C-alpha positions, -999 to +999 in steps of 0.1 A: -684-467+544-693-477+580-664-491+600-685-507+627-688-545+632-721-539+651-745-510+653-751-491+685-771-460+693-759-433+716-787-443+740-774-479+741-738-467+747-750-443+775-769-472+792-735-488+797-721-458+817-736-467+850-711-467+879-681-458+856-657-430+852-676-420+821-707-414+842-688-397+871-673-371+847-706-365+829-695-378+796-724-385+772-722-403+739-741-381+714-735-394+679-724-426+660-715-416+625-703-438+596-667-435+607-667-416+640-680-416+676-688-383+693-695-374+729-696-344+752-682-336+787-691-307+809-664-283+822-675-281+858-663-291+893-659-327+882-635-319+854-616-288+864-582-284+880-578-262+911-569-232+888-604-233+874-594-247+839-604-280+823-581-306+837-559-322+811-566-356+827-603-351+821-597-343+785-576-375+782-604-395+800-629-382+774-605-391+746-598-426+759-635-432+766-645-423+731-616-442+714-621-473+736-658-476+729-652-469+692-626-497+691-650-521+708-676-513+682-651-523+655-645-559+667-665-590+673-668-586+711-675-623+715-640-631+701-619-600+710-612-575+738-599-540+733-575-524+758-556-492+758-519-494+752-509-457+750-526-424+750-511-389+744-526-355+743-517-320+733-537-294+753-540-264+730-565-240+745-578-234+780-614-239+788-631-226+820-668-234+816-693-249+793-690-281+774-664-298+752-671-322+724-648-350+714-648-368+681-629-401+677-619-412+642-597-442+632-562-437+619-556-474+617-579-504+621-556-534+621-560-570+632-541-566+665-540-529+669-561-498+663-551-461+665-577-435+671-574-397+667-596-377+690-601-340+686-618-321+714-635-288+706-654-261+725-689-248+716-676-226+688-654-252+673-621-240+688-597-270+691-591-275+729-570-307+727-560-334+702-552-369+714-540-402+699-550-435+715-534-469+706-556-499+713-545-536+716-570-560+701-567-592+722-582-626+713-604-639+741-595-674+755-616-701+739 
């Protein structure tokens, strides 16, 4: 059963990236499923730490970007805003090059909070990181 309050295509979501961190890191929304949002991020000079590995902060930025956009798709945007309250990550496997793919799925879709689980995999489906994002759903002023 679809969880979205409104439908959006990856192309529509990618059109909103202009002049944002999402664009700067090369994050691309690739798939909107019935209950998940998926996107990719390159492992390159923009997203690596000095030791040549995928930067943990870049993984968190991918997770928060996917979870925040997914949260926004689950509310009436005319009445509510979604803002991050807390994000945590476990970095499980190093990644030196290529592309990682994140998939955001809801753990909880409440009236005032949402919790999203975001798993980040490499090209052969090894789990690189797993993240949890808590979102506050705030009513907009009338």
